[in-house]
All heavy atoms as TSV, in Angstrom:
chain	resi	resn	atom	element	x	y	z
A	1	MET	N	N	103.979	91.821	100.143
A	1	MET	CA	C	104.317	92.956	100.924
A	1	MET	C	C	103.119	93.588	101.605
A	1	MET	O	O	102.112	93.786	100.981
A	1	MET	CB	C	105.102	94.047	100.009
A	1	MET	CG	C	105.402	95.250	100.682
A	1	MET	SD	S	106.327	96.580	99.806
A	1	MET	CE	C	106.577	95.939	98.165
A	2	ASN	N	N	103.260	93.924	102.785
A	2	ASN	CA	C	102.058	94.547	103.532
A	2	ASN	C	C	102.757	95.654	104.379
A	2	ASN	O	O	103.930	95.712	104.571
A	2	ASN	CB	C	101.239	93.615	104.339
A	2	ASN	CG	C	102.050	92.796	105.330
A	2	ASN	OD1	O	102.921	93.356	106.120
A	2	ASN	ND2	N	101.697	91.523	105.479
A	3	GLN	N	N	101.784	96.384	105.159
A	3	GLN	CA	C	102.382	97.497	105.838
A	3	GLN	C	C	103.103	97.045	107.121
A	3	GLN	O	O	103.982	97.689	107.656
A	3	GLN	CB	C	101.071	98.427	106.324
A	3	GLN	CG	C	100.229	97.801	107.264
A	3	GLN	CD	C	99.051	97.242	106.555
A	3	GLN	OE1	O	98.977	96.989	105.354
A	3	GLN	NE2	N	97.945	96.954	107.349
A	4	TRP	N	N	102.864	95.833	107.642
A	4	TRP	CA	C	103.531	95.325	108.694
A	4	TRP	C	C	104.986	94.955	108.349
A	4	TRP	O	O	105.922	95.191	109.154
A	4	TRP	CB	C	102.833	94.049	109.308
A	4	TRP	CG	C	101.457	94.498	109.753
A	4	TRP	CD1	C	100.229	94.175	109.199
A	4	TRP	CD2	C	101.097	95.259	110.948
A	4	TRP	NE1	N	99.327	94.747	109.862
A	4	TRP	CE2	C	99.755	95.345	110.952
A	4	TRP	CE3	C	101.867	95.900	111.921
A	4	TRP	CZ2	C	99.075	96.078	111.884
A	4	TRP	CZ3	C	101.222	96.566	112.902
A	4	TRP	CH2	C	99.791	96.720	112.951
A	5	SER	N	N	105.119	94.322	107.207
A	5	SER	CA	C	106.518	94.006	106.821
A	5	SER	C	C	107.388	95.299	106.517
A	5	SER	O	O	108.564	95.310	106.869
A	5	SER	CB	C	106.558	93.118	105.581
A	5	SER	OG	O	105.952	93.762	104.482
A	6	VAL	N	N	106.711	96.244	106.043
A	6	VAL	CA	C	107.388	97.598	105.761
A	6	VAL	C	C	107.731	98.241	107.124
A	6	VAL	O	O	108.775	98.724	107.331
A	6	VAL	CB	C	106.664	98.475	104.855
A	6	VAL	CG1	C	107.244	99.866	104.728
A	6	VAL	CG2	C	106.461	97.888	103.453
A	7	LEU	N	N	106.760	98.148	108.009
A	7	LEU	CA	C	107.033	98.636	109.399
A	7	LEU	C	C	108.191	98.038	110.110
A	7	LEU	O	O	109.026	98.665	110.731
A	7	LEU	CB	C	105.736	98.665	110.206
A	7	LEU	CG	C	105.805	99.078	111.719
A	7	LEU	CD1	C	106.166	100.632	111.678
A	7	LEU	CD2	C	104.596	98.806	112.446
A	8	ASN	N	N	108.237	96.702	109.954
A	8	ASN	CA	C	109.319	95.997	110.616
A	8	ASN	C	C	110.717	96.378	109.936
A	8	ASN	O	O	111.700	96.517	110.670
A	8	ASN	CB	C	109.190	94.500	110.430
A	8	ASN	CG	C	108.132	93.939	111.341
A	8	ASN	OD1	O	107.810	94.497	112.459
A	8	ASN	ND2	N	107.557	92.812	111.016
A	9	SER	N	N	110.702	96.567	108.691
A	9	SER	CA	C	111.974	97.104	108.100
A	9	SER	C	C	112.226	98.470	108.419
A	9	SER	O	O	113.329	98.847	108.617
A	9	SER	CB	C	111.764	96.934	106.553
A	9	SER	OG	O	113.045	97.132	105.931
A	10	LEU	N	N	111.221	99.297	108.527
A	10	LEU	CA	C	111.384	100.762	108.919
A	10	LEU	C	C	111.924	100.759	110.372
A	10	LEU	O	O	112.776	101.654	110.618
A	10	LEU	CB	C	110.095	101.445	108.793
A	10	LEU	CG	C	110.020	102.896	109.308
A	10	LEU	CD1	C	111.110	103.732	108.368
A	10	LEU	CD2	C	108.646	103.539	109.090
A	11	ARG	N	N	111.550	99.876	111.215
A	11	ARG	CA	C	112.009	99.931	112.664
A	11	ARG	C	C	113.585	99.605	112.656
A	11	ARG	O	O	114.143	99.873	113.684
A	11	ARG	CB	C	111.254	98.898	113.511
A	11	ARG	CG	C	109.939	99.431	113.940
A	11	ARG	CD	C	109.184	98.416	114.770
A	11	ARG	NE	N	108.335	99.179	115.610
A	11	ARG	CZ	C	107.504	98.538	116.570
A	11	ARG	NH1	N	107.684	97.189	116.646
A	11	ARG	NH2	N	106.750	99.279	117.383
A	12	GLN	N	N	114.045	98.948	111.657
A	12	GLN	CA	C	115.530	98.812	111.512
A	12	GLN	C	C	116.270	100.047	111.249
A	12	GLN	O	O	117.400	100.187	111.612
A	12	GLN	CB	C	115.886	97.751	110.594
A	12	GLN	CG	C	115.325	96.376	111.019
A	12	GLN	CD	C	115.586	95.272	109.929
A	12	GLN	OE1	O	116.152	95.655	108.903
A	12	GLN	NE2	N	115.210	94.125	110.207
A	13	LEU	N	N	115.602	101.052	110.596
A	13	LEU	CA	C	116.222	102.306	110.255
A	13	LEU	C	C	115.939	103.355	111.331
A	13	LEU	O	O	116.797	104.293	111.451
A	13	LEU	CB	C	115.530	102.796	108.985
A	13	LEU	CG	C	115.699	101.930	107.741
A	13	LEU	CD1	C	114.859	102.454	106.562
A	13	LEU	CD2	C	117.226	101.797	107.370
A	14	THR	N	N	114.984	103.216	112.065
A	14	THR	CA	C	114.693	104.299	113.110
A	14	THR	C	C	114.039	103.611	114.297
A	14	THR	O	O	113.437	102.592	114.294
A	14	THR	CB	C	113.759	105.335	112.502
A	14	THR	OG1	O	113.687	106.393	113.349
A	14	THR	CG2	C	112.379	104.869	112.082
A	15	ALA	N	N	114.145	104.359	115.503
A	15	ALA	CA	C	113.455	103.855	116.777
A	15	ALA	C	C	112.040	104.361	116.714
A	15	ALA	O	O	111.879	105.677	116.706
A	15	ALA	CB	C	114.297	104.349	117.778
A	16	LEU	N	N	111.245	103.431	116.803
A	16	LEU	CA	C	109.792	103.735	116.892
A	16	LEU	C	C	109.200	103.002	118.056
A	16	LEU	O	O	109.314	101.678	118.159
A	16	LEU	CB	C	108.974	103.321	115.553
A	16	LEU	CG	C	109.283	104.187	114.311
A	16	LEU	CD1	C	108.434	103.426	113.220
A	16	LEU	CD2	C	108.712	105.639	114.481
A	17	ASP	N	N	108.476	103.632	118.925
A	17	ASP	CA	C	107.807	103.010	120.025
A	17	ASP	C	C	106.403	102.476	119.386
A	17	ASP	O	O	106.131	102.767	118.252
A	17	ASP	CB	C	107.496	103.938	121.261
A	17	ASP	CG	C	106.783	105.156	120.895
A	17	ASP	OD1	O	106.337	105.455	119.815
A	17	ASP	OD2	O	106.701	106.055	121.817
A	18	GLU	N	N	105.583	101.945	120.303
A	18	GLU	CA	C	104.358	101.292	119.834
A	18	GLU	C	C	103.346	102.441	119.217
A	18	GLU	O	O	102.710	102.305	118.222
A	18	GLU	CB	C	103.633	100.610	120.850
A	18	GLU	CG	C	104.349	99.327	121.350
A	18	GLU	CD	C	104.407	98.352	120.192
A	18	GLU	OE1	O	103.490	98.124	119.442
A	18	GLU	OE2	O	105.546	97.648	120.064
A	19	GLU	N	N	103.344	103.554	119.874
A	19	GLU	CA	C	102.468	104.670	119.412
A	19	GLU	C	C	102.899	105.201	118.123
A	19	GLU	O	O	102.184	105.454	117.247
A	19	GLU	CB	C	102.424	105.688	120.524
A	19	GLU	CG	C	101.460	106.920	120.213
A	19	GLU	CD	C	101.394	107.924	121.282
A	19	GLU	OE1	O	101.474	107.588	122.533
A	19	GLU	OE2	O	101.290	109.097	120.872
A	20	GLY	N	N	104.300	105.381	118.036
A	20	GLY	CA	C	104.847	105.903	116.813
A	20	GLY	C	C	104.582	104.939	115.607
A	20	GLY	O	O	104.335	105.314	114.535
A	21	ALA	N	N	104.642	103.644	115.881
A	21	ALA	CA	C	104.470	102.664	114.936
A	21	ALA	C	C	103.003	102.707	114.415
A	21	ALA	O	O	102.710	102.629	113.120
A	21	ALA	CB	C	104.776	101.279	115.425
A	22	ALA	N	N	102.089	102.874	115.315
A	22	ALA	CA	C	100.649	102.892	114.934
A	22	ALA	C	C	100.412	104.166	114.040
A	22	ALA	O	O	99.571	104.081	113.050
A	22	ALA	CB	C	99.787	102.980	116.090
A	23	ASP	N	N	101.094	105.248	114.325
A	23	ASP	CA	C	100.958	106.402	113.502
A	23	ASP	C	C	101.507	106.332	112.242
A	23	ASP	O	O	101.207	106.983	111.209
A	23	ASP	CB	C	101.648	107.649	114.221
A	23	ASP	CG	C	100.948	108.106	115.545
A	23	ASP	OD1	O	99.693	107.687	115.740
A	23	ASP	OD2	O	101.550	108.685	116.415
A	24	VAL	N	N	102.535	105.554	112.012
A	24	VAL	CA	C	103.290	105.411	110.722
A	24	VAL	C	C	102.699	104.407	109.798
A	24	VAL	O	O	102.922	104.323	108.636
A	24	VAL	CB	C	104.736	104.991	111.041
A	24	VAL	CG1	C	105.600	104.610	109.866
A	24	VAL	CG2	C	105.481	106.168	111.784
A	25	LEU	N	N	101.738	103.541	110.278
A	25	LEU	CA	C	101.107	102.465	109.477
A	25	LEU	C	C	100.483	103.111	108.147
A	25	LEU	O	O	100.740	102.496	107.105
A	25	LEU	CB	C	100.233	101.598	110.186
A	25	LEU	CG	C	100.768	100.516	111.015
A	25	LEU	CD1	C	99.677	99.719	111.778
A	25	LEU	CD2	C	101.504	99.535	110.085
A	26	PRO	N	N	99.737	104.103	108.265
A	26	PRO	CA	C	99.237	104.710	107.003
A	26	PRO	C	C	100.279	105.047	105.967
A	26	PRO	O	O	100.240	104.940	104.773
A	26	PRO	CB	C	98.326	105.857	107.364
A	26	PRO	CG	C	98.101	105.568	108.838
A	26	PRO	CD	C	99.284	104.863	109.287
A	27	LEU	N	N	101.427	105.531	106.491
A	27	LEU	CA	C	102.507	105.998	105.665
A	27	LEU	C	C	103.168	104.820	105.003
A	27	LEU	O	O	103.467	104.981	103.791
A	27	LEU	CB	C	103.547	106.880	106.507
A	27	LEU	CG	C	104.860	107.224	105.756
A	27	LEU	CD1	C	104.466	108.258	104.663
A	27	LEU	CD2	C	105.828	107.924	106.714
A	28	CYS	N	N	103.223	103.760	105.669
A	28	CYS	CA	C	103.751	102.476	105.076
A	28	CYS	C	C	102.948	101.946	103.941
A	28	CYS	O	O	103.402	101.693	102.911
A	28	CYS	CB	C	103.885	101.396	106.185
A	28	CYS	SG	S	105.159	101.645	107.448
A	29	ARG	N	N	101.579	102.066	104.146
A	29	ARG	CA	C	100.676	101.695	103.143
A	29	ARG	C	C	100.827	102.623	101.903
A	29	ARG	O	O	100.788	102.161	100.711
A	29	ARG	CB	C	99.205	101.833	103.599
A	29	ARG	CG	C	98.796	100.428	104.205
A	29	ARG	CD	C	97.276	100.497	104.663
A	29	ARG	NE	N	97.268	100.584	106.127
A	29	ARG	CZ	C	96.637	101.368	106.823
A	29	ARG	NH1	N	95.907	102.262	106.296
A	29	ARG	NH2	N	96.795	101.391	108.072
A	30	GLU	N	N	100.959	103.860	102.176
A	30	GLU	CA	C	101.055	104.880	101.050
A	30	GLU	C	C	102.399	104.556	100.265
A	30	GLU	O	O	102.440	104.608	99.029
A	30	GLU	CB	C	101.273	106.280	101.703
A	30	GLU	CG	C	101.507	107.351	100.755
A	30	GLU	CD	C	101.735	108.791	101.378
A	30	GLU	OE1	O	101.118	108.996	102.419
A	30	GLU	OE2	O	102.619	109.400	100.826
A	31	CYS	N	N	103.491	104.205	100.990
A	31	CYS	CA	C	104.702	103.963	100.317
A	31	CYS	C	C	104.592	102.612	99.535
A	31	CYS	O	O	105.269	102.476	98.431
A	31	CYS	CB	C	105.875	103.887	101.248
A	31	CYS	SG	S	106.206	105.529	102.007
A	32	ILE	N	N	103.900	101.619	99.911
A	32	ILE	CA	C	103.746	100.340	99.207
A	32	ILE	C	C	102.942	100.655	97.897
A	32	ILE	O	O	103.427	100.158	96.910
A	32	ILE	CB	C	102.920	99.485	99.998
A	32	ILE	CG1	C	103.698	98.854	101.209
A	32	ILE	CG2	C	102.447	98.238	99.179
A	32	ILE	CD1	C	102.943	98.003	102.240
A	33	GLU	N	N	101.984	101.495	97.968
A	33	GLU	CA	C	101.348	101.875	96.771
A	33	GLU	C	C	102.063	102.694	95.817
A	33	GLU	O	O	101.861	102.599	94.567
A	33	GLU	CB	C	100.037	102.669	97.197
A	33	GLU	CG	C	98.908	101.938	97.853
A	33	GLU	CD	C	97.833	102.761	98.521
A	33	GLU	OE1	O	97.692	103.936	98.144
A	33	GLU	OE2	O	96.885	102.140	99.161
A	34	GLU	N	N	103.073	103.323	96.259
A	34	GLU	CA	C	103.993	104.114	95.428
A	34	GLU	C	C	104.975	103.037	94.785
A	34	GLU	O	O	105.436	103.397	93.669
A	34	GLU	CB	C	104.727	105.129	96.150
A	34	GLU	CG	C	105.400	106.169	95.346
A	34	GLU	CD	C	105.890	107.346	96.145
A	34	GLU	OE1	O	105.109	107.657	97.182
A	34	GLU	OE2	O	106.810	108.031	95.705
A	35	ILE	N	N	105.560	102.187	95.555
A	35	ILE	CA	C	106.514	101.195	95.095
A	35	ILE	C	C	105.982	100.076	94.114
A	35	ILE	O	O	106.646	99.753	93.146
A	35	ILE	CB	C	107.308	100.572	96.329
A	35	ILE	CG1	C	108.025	101.552	97.025
A	35	ILE	CG2	C	108.084	99.384	95.818
A	35	ILE	CD1	C	109.226	102.106	96.431
A	36	LEU	N	N	104.904	99.581	94.460
A	36	LEU	CA	C	104.382	98.444	93.627
A	36	LEU	C	C	104.208	98.650	92.125
A	36	LEU	O	O	104.602	97.783	91.388
A	36	LEU	CB	C	103.000	97.919	94.170
A	36	LEU	CG	C	102.886	97.213	95.467
A	36	LEU	CD1	C	101.535	96.891	95.960
A	36	LEU	CD2	C	103.716	95.906	95.410
A	37	PRO	N	N	103.743	99.781	91.662
A	37	PRO	CA	C	103.762	100.021	90.275
A	37	PRO	C	C	105.085	100.051	89.518
A	37	PRO	O	O	105.202	99.903	88.423
A	37	PRO	CB	C	102.912	101.373	90.063
A	37	PRO	CG	C	102.418	101.665	91.328
A	37	PRO	CD	C	103.113	100.896	92.320
A	38	ARG	N	N	106.106	100.359	90.419
A	38	ARG	CA	C	107.485	100.400	89.798
A	38	ARG	C	C	108.164	99.082	89.574
A	38	ARG	O	O	109.144	99.016	89.005
A	38	ARG	CB	C	108.272	101.275	90.652
A	38	ARG	CG	C	107.849	102.711	90.829
A	38	ARG	CD	C	108.616	103.569	91.705
A	38	ARG	NE	N	108.164	104.944	91.815
A	38	ARG	CZ	C	108.812	105.961	92.312
A	38	ARG	NH1	N	109.890	105.718	92.895
A	38	ARG	NH2	N	108.205	107.202	92.370
A	39	LEU	N	N	107.503	98.060	90.162
A	39	LEU	CA	C	108.178	96.692	90.160
A	39	LEU	C	C	107.936	96.101	88.831
A	39	LEU	O	O	106.792	96.349	88.142
A	39	LEU	CB	C	107.599	95.806	91.074
A	39	LEU	CG	C	107.889	96.270	92.578
A	39	LEU	CD1	C	107.145	95.183	93.537
A	39	LEU	CD2	C	109.293	96.295	92.998
A	40	LYS	N	N	108.871	95.434	88.125
A	40	LYS	CA	C	108.764	94.953	86.870
A	40	LYS	C	C	107.824	93.656	86.804
A	40	LYS	O	O	107.115	93.437	85.717
A	40	LYS	CB	C	110.190	94.425	86.291
A	40	LYS	CG	C	111.116	95.515	86.063
A	40	LYS	CD	C	112.429	95.031	85.529
A	40	LYS	CE	C	113.306	96.187	85.253
A	40	LYS	NZ	N	114.584	95.704	84.684
A	41	SER	N	N	107.637	93.021	87.804
A	41	SER	CA	C	106.841	91.871	87.938
A	41	SER	C	C	106.120	91.712	89.304
A	41	SER	O	O	106.801	92.141	90.322
A	41	SER	CB	C	107.641	90.495	87.565
A	41	SER	OG	O	106.955	89.436	87.807
A	42	ASP	N	N	104.985	91.021	89.346
A	42	ASP	CA	C	104.383	90.771	90.635
A	42	ASP	C	C	105.085	89.782	91.436
A	42	ASP	O	O	104.958	89.756	92.654
A	42	ASP	CB	C	103.005	90.324	90.371
A	42	ASP	CG	C	102.046	91.204	89.725
A	42	ASP	OD1	O	102.237	92.449	89.903
A	42	ASP	OD2	O	100.924	90.831	89.212
A	43	LEU	N	N	106.073	89.099	90.757
A	43	LEU	CA	C	106.963	88.119	91.497
A	43	LEU	C	C	107.845	88.795	92.624
A	43	LEU	O	O	108.217	88.192	93.516
A	43	LEU	CB	C	107.804	87.345	90.534
A	43	LEU	CG	C	107.024	86.394	89.571
A	43	LEU	CD1	C	108.010	85.858	88.630
A	43	LEU	CD2	C	106.206	85.416	90.338
A	44	TYR	N	N	108.052	90.100	92.375
A	44	TYR	CA	C	109.032	90.863	93.226
A	44	TYR	C	C	108.297	91.512	94.409
A	44	TYR	O	O	108.902	92.106	95.280
A	44	TYR	CB	C	109.715	91.909	92.485
A	44	TYR	CG	C	110.771	91.395	91.401
A	44	TYR	CD1	C	110.460	91.633	90.073
A	44	TYR	CD2	C	111.768	90.660	91.701
A	44	TYR	CE1	C	111.298	91.066	89.058
A	44	TYR	CE2	C	112.645	90.044	90.760
A	44	TYR	CZ	C	112.379	90.264	89.497
A	44	TYR	OH	O	113.147	89.820	88.568
A	45	GLU	N	N	107.029	91.330	94.458
A	45	GLU	CA	C	106.137	92.056	95.529
A	45	GLU	C	C	106.645	91.665	96.900
A	45	GLU	O	O	106.572	92.539	97.696
A	45	GLU	CB	C	104.694	91.705	95.290
A	45	GLU	CG	C	103.780	92.311	96.213
A	45	GLU	CD	C	102.333	92.082	96.015
A	45	GLU	OE1	O	101.920	91.874	94.878
A	45	GLU	OE2	O	101.620	91.943	96.968
A	46	ASN	N	N	106.971	90.428	97.282
A	46	ASN	CA	C	107.417	90.109	98.508
A	46	ASN	C	C	109.009	89.902	98.587
A	46	ASN	O	O	109.491	89.371	99.571
A	46	ASN	CB	C	106.800	88.779	98.845
A	46	ASN	CG	C	105.278	88.919	99.109
A	46	ASN	OD1	O	104.918	89.734	99.798
A	46	ASN	ND2	N	104.546	87.997	98.552
A	47	ASP	N	N	109.700	90.404	97.626
A	47	ASP	CA	C	111.062	90.502	97.660
A	47	ASP	C	C	111.600	91.421	98.746
A	47	ASP	O	O	111.110	92.428	98.882
A	47	ASP	CB	C	111.610	90.985	96.296
A	47	ASP	CG	C	113.128	90.768	96.223
A	47	ASP	OD1	O	113.840	91.230	97.047
A	47	ASP	OD2	O	113.564	90.120	95.195
A	48	PRO	N	N	112.570	90.951	99.666
A	48	PRO	CA	C	112.999	91.796	100.732
A	48	PRO	C	C	113.458	93.188	100.231
A	48	PRO	O	O	113.415	94.158	100.944
A	48	PRO	CB	C	114.107	91.029	101.287
A	48	PRO	CG	C	113.828	89.586	100.888
A	48	PRO	CD	C	113.196	89.736	99.673
A	49	ARG	N	N	114.069	93.277	99.053
A	49	ARG	CA	C	114.559	94.523	98.452
A	49	ARG	C	C	113.392	95.493	98.247
A	49	ARG	O	O	113.547	96.686	98.454
A	49	ARG	CB	C	115.237	94.296	97.153
A	49	ARG	CG	C	116.639	93.482	97.410
A	49	ARG	CD	C	117.276	93.039	96.136
A	49	ARG	NE	N	116.344	92.173	95.461
A	49	ARG	CZ	C	116.586	91.537	94.261
A	49	ARG	NH1	N	117.737	91.915	93.570
A	49	ARG	NH2	N	115.777	90.793	93.723
A	50	ALA	N	N	112.290	94.976	97.739
A	50	ALA	CA	C	111.109	95.897	97.575
A	50	ALA	C	C	110.554	96.343	98.969
A	50	ALA	O	O	110.167	97.444	99.030
A	50	ALA	CB	C	110.055	95.126	96.753
A	51	ILE	N	N	110.500	95.507	99.884
A	51	ILE	CA	C	110.155	95.910	101.272
A	51	ILE	C	C	110.935	96.897	101.836
A	51	ILE	O	O	110.487	97.902	102.337
A	51	ILE	CB	C	110.064	94.532	102.154
A	51	ILE	CG1	C	108.949	93.629	101.595
A	51	ILE	CG2	C	109.755	95.028	103.514
A	51	ILE	CD1	C	108.950	92.342	102.266
A	52	ARG	N	N	112.310	96.707	101.613
A	52	ARG	CA	C	113.374	97.784	102.155
A	52	ARG	C	C	113.162	99.012	101.461
A	52	ARG	O	O	113.328	100.088	101.926
A	52	ARG	CB	C	114.761	97.144	102.089
A	52	ARG	CG	C	114.999	96.094	103.157
A	52	ARG	CD	C	116.437	95.821	103.270
A	52	ARG	NE	N	117.078	95.364	102.109
A	52	ARG	CZ	C	117.166	93.990	101.811
A	52	ARG	NH1	N	116.669	93.089	102.733
A	52	ARG	NH2	N	117.560	93.525	100.611
A	53	ALA	N	N	112.821	99.005	100.127
A	53	ALA	CA	C	112.579	100.160	99.335
A	53	ALA	C	C	111.497	101.058	99.855
A	53	ALA	O	O	111.408	102.223	100.032
A	53	ALA	CB	C	112.542	99.856	97.823
A	54	ALA	N	N	110.425	100.284	100.130
A	54	ALA	CA	C	109.178	100.966	100.684
A	54	ALA	C	C	109.453	101.530	102.009
A	54	ALA	O	O	109.088	102.658	102.370
A	54	ALA	CB	C	108.043	100.077	100.809
A	55	ALA	N	N	110.300	100.761	102.862
A	55	ALA	CA	C	110.611	101.304	104.197
A	55	ALA	C	C	111.592	102.510	104.097
A	55	ALA	O	O	111.470	103.514	104.891
A	55	ALA	CB	C	111.329	100.243	104.990
A	56	ALA	N	N	112.534	102.456	103.136
A	56	ALA	CA	C	113.381	103.696	102.937
A	56	ALA	C	C	112.584	104.859	102.447
A	56	ALA	O	O	112.947	105.911	102.846
A	56	ALA	CB	C	114.402	103.289	101.904
A	57	LEU	N	N	111.616	104.640	101.636
A	57	LEU	CA	C	110.781	105.701	101.138
A	57	LEU	C	C	110.020	106.287	102.393
A	57	LEU	O	O	109.858	107.616	102.538
A	57	LEU	CB	C	109.854	105.331	100.112
A	57	LEU	CG	C	108.877	106.261	99.420
A	57	LEU	CD1	C	109.697	107.597	98.928
A	57	LEU	CD2	C	107.941	105.630	98.362
A	58	ALA	N	N	109.459	105.395	103.233
A	58	ALA	CA	C	108.641	105.877	104.426
A	58	ALA	C	C	109.694	106.624	105.345
A	58	ALA	O	O	109.260	107.739	105.964
A	58	ALA	CB	C	108.144	104.688	105.171
A	59	TYR	N	N	110.876	106.142	105.496
A	59	TYR	CA	C	111.958	106.952	106.348
A	59	TYR	C	C	112.148	108.276	105.809
A	59	TYR	O	O	112.279	109.290	106.487
A	59	TYR	CB	C	113.230	106.022	106.407
A	59	TYR	CG	C	114.267	106.690	107.301
A	59	TYR	CD1	C	114.168	106.774	108.674
A	59	TYR	CD2	C	115.291	107.209	106.784
A	59	TYR	CE1	C	115.062	107.300	109.419
A	59	TYR	CE2	C	116.293	107.837	107.540
A	59	TYR	CZ	C	116.137	107.859	108.910
A	59	TYR	OH	O	117.159	108.489	109.643
A	60	TYR	N	N	112.304	108.387	104.563
A	60	TYR	CA	C	112.522	109.636	103.882
A	60	TYR	C	C	111.422	110.626	104.164
A	60	TYR	O	O	111.667	111.747	104.452
A	60	TYR	CB	C	112.791	109.386	102.286
A	60	TYR	CG	C	112.857	110.658	101.549
A	60	TYR	CD1	C	113.938	111.479	101.591
A	60	TYR	CD2	C	111.842	111.057	100.709
A	60	TYR	CE1	C	114.153	112.637	100.810
A	60	TYR	CE2	C	111.870	112.171	99.907
A	60	TYR	CZ	C	112.989	113.038	100.070
A	60	TYR	OH	O	112.994	114.105	99.274
A	61	LYS	N	N	110.206	110.149	103.933
A	61	LYS	CA	C	109.038	111.042	104.090
A	61	LYS	C	C	108.910	111.402	105.533
A	61	LYS	O	O	108.498	112.491	105.855
A	61	LYS	CB	C	107.772	110.292	103.676
A	61	LYS	CG	C	107.774	110.206	102.157
A	61	LYS	CD	C	106.376	109.579	101.664
A	61	LYS	CE	C	106.515	109.480	100.093
A	61	LYS	NZ	N	105.108	109.114	99.603
A	62	LEU	N	N	109.274	110.498	106.535
A	62	LEU	CA	C	109.212	110.855	107.907
A	62	LEU	C	C	110.292	111.960	108.208
A	62	LEU	O	O	109.974	112.827	109.020
A	62	LEU	CB	C	109.621	109.669	108.807
A	62	LEU	CG	C	108.450	108.706	109.139
A	62	LEU	CD1	C	108.960	107.483	109.863
A	62	LEU	CD2	C	107.505	109.462	109.912
A	63	THR	N	N	111.396	111.844	107.637
A	63	THR	CA	C	112.442	112.947	107.891
A	63	THR	C	C	112.038	114.293	107.270
A	63	THR	O	O	112.440	115.236	107.815
A	63	THR	CB	C	113.885	112.565	107.421
A	63	THR	OG1	O	113.688	112.308	105.963
A	63	THR	CG2	C	114.347	111.254	108.154
A	64	LEU	N	N	111.214	114.301	106.202
A	64	LEU	CA	C	110.707	115.499	105.748
A	64	LEU	C	C	109.725	116.155	106.555
A	64	LEU	O	O	109.598	117.415	106.351
A	64	LEU	CB	C	110.196	115.228	104.154
A	64	LEU	CG	C	111.187	114.926	103.197
A	64	LEU	CD1	C	110.381	114.666	101.914
A	64	LEU	CD2	C	112.232	115.927	103.076
A	65	LYS	N	N	108.966	115.496	107.408
A	65	LYS	CA	C	107.970	116.104	108.282
A	65	LYS	C	C	108.559	116.938	109.380
A	65	LYS	O	O	109.433	116.798	109.995
A	65	LYS	CB	C	107.169	115.034	108.854
A	65	LYS	CG	C	106.155	114.387	107.728
A	65	LYS	CD	C	105.252	113.422	108.360
A	65	LYS	CE	C	104.271	112.972	107.406
A	65	LYS	NZ	N	103.263	112.044	107.979
């Protein structure tokens, strides 16, 4: 999982232009760092469900702003 895969998943939830996507990349990294310790195994790191969870968390944080 990386910030680009989370960003691609986040773009499915909300409309982001190129400038907005660049602004959200640090948030995607932050959400990855929050999700990774919660995974039971490193095998799930690239699981689409984990990527979508990080994207959903980023979407939630965006809506709070």
